[in-house]
C-alpha positions in Angstrom: 37.4 311.2 -97.0 36.7 315.1 -96.0 34.6 316.4 -93.7 32.5 319.1 -95.2 31.3 322.6 -94.2 27.7 321.0 -93.8 29.1 318.4 -91.3 28.8 315.6 -94.4 31.4 313.3 -95.1 32.5 313.0 -98.4 35.2 312.7 -101.0 37.6 315.6 -102.6 36.8 316.7 -105.9 34.6 319.2 -107.7 32.5 319.8 -110.9 34.5 319.8 -114.1 33.6 321.8 -117.3 34.1 319.2 -120.0 34.3 321.8 -122.6 37.7 323.1 -121.2 39.1 320.2 -119.6 39.5 316.5 -119.9 37.8 314.7 -117.0 41.1 313.7 -115.6 42.8 317.2 -116.2 39.8 318.9 -114.6 39.6 316.7 -111.7 43.5 317.1 -111.1 42.6 321.1 -111.2 40.1 320.6 -108.5 42.2 318.1 -106.0 45.5 320.6 -107.0 43.1 323.4 -105.1 42.4 321.2 -101.9 45.2 318.8 -102.1 48.1 320.2 -104.0 50.1 317.2 -104.8 48.0 313.9 -105.9 47.5 313.4 -109.6 44.9 311.0 -110.9 44.7 309.0 -114.4 42.7 307.0 -116.2 43.9 303.9 -114.5 42.6 305.1 -110.9 38.9 305.4 -112.3 36.5 303.0 -110.4 33.0 303.8 -111.1 30.4 306.6 -112.1 27.3 307.6 -110.7 24.5 309.3 -112.4 21.9 311.1 -109.6 18.5 312.0 -110.6 16.5 314.8 -109.7 16.6 318.7 -110.6 20.4 318.7 -111.1 21.5 315.7 -112.6 25.0 315.1 -111.9 27.7 312.4 -112.7 29.7 311.4 -110.0 33.1 310.1 -111.4 35.0 307.8 -108.6 38.4 307.4 -108.6 40.6 305.7 -106.2 44.7 305.3 -106.1 46.9 303.5 -103.2 49.1 305.7 -101.7 52.2 305.0 -99.3 52.1 306.3 -95.8 54.6 308.9 -96.7 52.5 310.2 -99.5 49.3 310.0 -97.5 51.0 312.3 -94.6 52.2 314.7 -97.6 48.4 315.0 -98.7 47.0 315.4 -95.2 49.4 318.2 -94.4 48.8 319.6 -98.1 45.0 319.6 -97.6 45.3 321.6 -94.0 46.9 324.9 -96.1 44.5 324.6 -98.9 42.4 327.8 -99.8 39.4 325.6 -98.9 40.6 324.5 -95.7 38.1 326.0 -93.0 35.7 327.3 -95.5 34.3 324.3 -97.7 36.2 321.7 -96.2 36.9 321.2 -92.3 39.6 318.7 -92.5 40.5 315.2 -94.0 39.2 312.0 -91.8 40.6 308.8 -92.1 38.3 305.9 -92.4 38.7 303.1 -89.8 39.2 299.6 -91.6 38.6 297.6 -88.4 36.0 296.8 -86.1 36.5 296.5 -82.5 35.3 293.7 -80.1 32.0 295.4 -79.4 31.3 295.1 -82.9 30.5 298.7 -83.3 33.4 300.6 -82.5 35.4 301.4 -85.8 34.0 301.0 -89.0 30.4 300.1 -88.2 30.1 303.7 -86.3 31.9 305.3 -88.9 29.1 304.2 -91.5 26.7 305.8 -89.1 27.9 309.3 -89.8 25.8 311.4 -92.4 27.7 311.1 -96.0 27.0 313.4 -99.3 25.2 311.9 -102.0 26.9 308.6 -103.2 29.7 308.9 -101.1 28.8 306.2 -98.7 28.3 303.7 -101.3 31.3 304.5 -103.2 33.4 304.0 -100.0 31.8 300.5 -99.5 32.4 299.9 -103.1 35.9 300.8 -103.1 36.6 298.8 -100.0 35.0 295.9 -101.2 36.7 296.1 -104.8 40.0 297.1 -103.5 40.0 294.3 -101.0 40.9 296.5 -98.1 38.2 294.9 -95.8 36.9 291.5 -96.1 33.7 291.0 -97.9 32.2 289.3 -94.6 33.6 292.1 -92.1 32.1 294.6 -94.9 28.6 293.0 -94.6 28.9 292.9 -90.7 29.6 296.5 -90.4 26.9 297.5 -92.4 24.3 295.3 -90.9 25.6 296.7 -87.5 24.7 300.1 -88.5 21.4 299.2 -89.8 20.2 297.6 -86.3 18.6 300.1 -83.8 20.5 301.6 -81.2 19.5 300.5 -77.7 18.7 303.5 -75.5 20.8 303.7 -72.1 18.6 302.7 -69.2 17.9 305.8 -66.6 18.3 303.9 -63.4 17.2 307.1 -61.8 14.1 307.3 -63.6 12.8 303.6 -62.6 12.7 304.3 -59.1 9.6 305.8 -57.8 
């Protein structure tokens, strides 16, 4: 994922003008500007979401399995992209584990702010691609929905 200029987490991508590009060609052109070295095909397609409102947008979501070497290459390329430091603040790895306290790792990550449908897309991909066991994913989501306990200020309680 990426940290955007507005502090929200999202996925690399952008708008594609279908008059000039096929969906995948346009996506690869946009990804080439930001990541440089990854190409997606129809086989990488997962789902689409229509967002209603004043600006109707269809968000097409693609996912591709990478080797660790490919991931390192993309991370290095992203730092040198045209948008780095302007539209994109950097790549972010999603923790696919939960720590013993049941909050550290994925649950805390899911408590961040996401742009548009990015959180749903992330959860969908983790489930459909079997990257996190379904019961662990449900636990992580549930943990983010519990109200957080406020720390007790012991000094304030003494009179």
